[in-house]
N, C-alpha and C positions, 0 to 999 in steps of 0.2 A: 394412521399414517404409514407410509412405506418404510420398511426397515432399510436404512441406508447410512452412509457417511455424509452428514450434512455440513456444508461449508457455510458458516454463520458470519456474515459481515457485522462489524461493530461500528459505532459512531466514531467520527474523527473529532477528537477533542471533547468539549462539553456540550455538543449539540444534543438537544432533546431527542430521545429515541423515536418519538412519534413523527419527527420532522424528516427522518431519512430511512426508516425501516418499515416495511409493510406489517400489518397486523398478523399476517400469515406466519412471519418469522417467529413471533412470540408463541404462537400455537405450537410450532415445531419445537422450539426450545423447551417448552413445558413438558414435552413428551420424551426428553432425553435425560439420561442419568450419567452418561459417560462423556467427558469432554477432553479433547486433546488441545492443549493451549500453549501459547508462546510464553505467557506469564500467568501463574496461578492467581496472584493477588488482583491483577487488573481484570482477569476473566471473572473472578468472583464478584468484583465490583460492577462489571458490565451486566452480569446476570441479575443482580439486585436492582439495577437500573431498569432492566426490562420488566421485572415483576418482583415487587418488594416481598411478596409472600413466599417466594421460592425458599425451600429449606436447603441452604447451601451445604450444610454438613451431611446431607444424605447423598450428595453427588460425589463422583470420583473424577479426579483431574490427573491427566497425564502430561507432564511438561515436555514441550518440544521446542528446543532452541539449539544454538550452535554447540552447546555442551552435551546434548543428548547423543548417546552412542547409537550406531546402527542396530545393535542387538536389542536395545530398549525399544527403538521405533518399530522394529519388526514384530514385537509382541503387543503393541498397543491396540491392534485391531481384533484381539481375541473376543471381546464382547460382541462386536459386529458379526464375527464368524459364528457366534452362538445365538444370533437372532435378535440382538439388542441394537437399537440405533445409537449412533455416536455423533458428536458435533466437533468441529474444528473451529477454534477461535484465535484470531490474530491479535496483535497489539493494537492495530488501527486499520480500518478499512476492510478489504476483502482477503480472506485466507488464501494462501498458496500463490498470491501475486506479490513478488518481491518479499517473500515470506517463507519460513521453514516448513510451513504446512504442506508445501508441494511434495516433500519427501514421503509423508504418510499417504497422500493422495496417490502418488505413484505406486505405492505398495497395494493400495486398494484396487487400482486398475489392473495391476499385474495378477491379483488374485480373483479378478472378475467380480468384485464386490460393487454394489451400486453406489454411485457418488452423485449427490444432489447439491448444486450450487444455488444459494439463495440470493435474492436481490438485495443490494445495499450499496453504500457509497464507495467509490474508487477514486482516490485523489488523482490518479494518473489519467483516467478517462475524463473526469470532470474538468481538470485543468486543460486538457486537449480541446474539449468542447468549447471552452470559453476563450481560448487563445487566439482564434482566428487563423490558425495554421492548418496544414494539410491533415485531414482526418482519414484520408484514404490510404496513406502510406506513412507509418510512423514506427519508431523503435524506442523501447525503454531500455536505457543503458545502466540503470542502478547508480551506484556511487562511482565517481571518477577517481583516478589515482590521487593519492595525497602528495607524493613526492613531486616537487615543482616541475622538473623537466618532463617527467612522464605525464603530468597533468596537462601541461601546455600542448604537448604532442597529441594527447587524446582529444583535446578541445579542437585542435586544427583538423584532426581526422573527421570529427563529427561535423564540423562546418563544411568540409569537403563533400561529405555525403549529402548534406542539405542541398548543395548546388548541383552535384552530379546526378542525384537520384530524386530530388524534389521530396525528400523524406524528412518529416519532423523528427527531431532528436529530443528525447525526454530523459532527464536525469535528476538525481537528488543529491543533497548534501547534508551533513550534520549541521543543525541550526547555528551553532556558534561560528561556523565557517561560511555562512551564506554570503556575507559581504565580500569575503575573499574570492568566492566563486564569481560574483558579478565583476569584481575588479579583474580577475584573470580573463574572463570572457571579453571585457572591454579592451584589454591589452592585446589579446591574441586574435580576435576576429575582425572582419571588415566592419567599418562603422555603420553600413546600411543593413547588415545582418540583423534580424529582429530577435529579441529575447522576450519571452513571457515569464514572469515570476508569479506563481499562484501560491498564495500563503493562506494558512488556516482555512482550507477548503471546507465549506458547509458549516463553518463555525460563525458566531456572531461578528467576529472581527475579520471575516474573509476579505482578501484583497487579491485581485487578479488584474495584472497590468502588462500590456504589450507595448514595447517601445523598440526603436532601433538601438543598437549598442552605442551609437553616437549620442543618442538622447539619454540613455542610461548614464553615460559618463558625466552628464550635466545635471542629473536628477538627484534630489535628496530622497533617501529611503531608510527604513529601519526594519530589517528582517533578522536581527541578530539572534533572537531567541525563539524564532517562529518556524514551525515545520513548513517547508516550502518545496515546490516542484519547479524545475527549470525546463523551459522548452525553447529550442533553437530552430529558426526557420528563416528563409530568405524573404 
């Protein structure tokens, strides 16, 4: 296989590996000994899920999260520079998308090192596919502000972009604040503006629902502890 920095998608939740990842990904993973990971414990668990016979103790893991210093990150690619392939593993879904893996990918690109993204589940794209919203123009906004005033202001800005640009707005929230997010959207936006809530993407309990905010105001739902993506469109 080509010596490169491989971006290795992982399953979302407890989805079986064979349901969402190509066999080719497993072949690549078995050829890598150095992994840059968001969380070492979950990365080890994922690798065992891919192949039970993997000798986890023979592998080297480099943690990459919000606490990792720029100095540490800059040294992580030494094995790749020495001719050994490396892998990047996120907590869920695709590395470097809404993920600290982007920092090490940026270094690899700056050093002209080969970067290879592998196929796997992206909750952002999968929710957009199923929403019925504009897939030609869309923006992922990450987390919205927590402070009430700033949050409402941001929601209204995003709704304005929906109508002014015809652009789907995509964002996320911490699961225990999902209901508050829906309540804020109902209170702040036009009743005919549509909201899609995509929860547990690719998992057995997957739920993808698109309604107007006027309809959401009258609907019973339970997303309180569920990873979800929110999409706003006209």
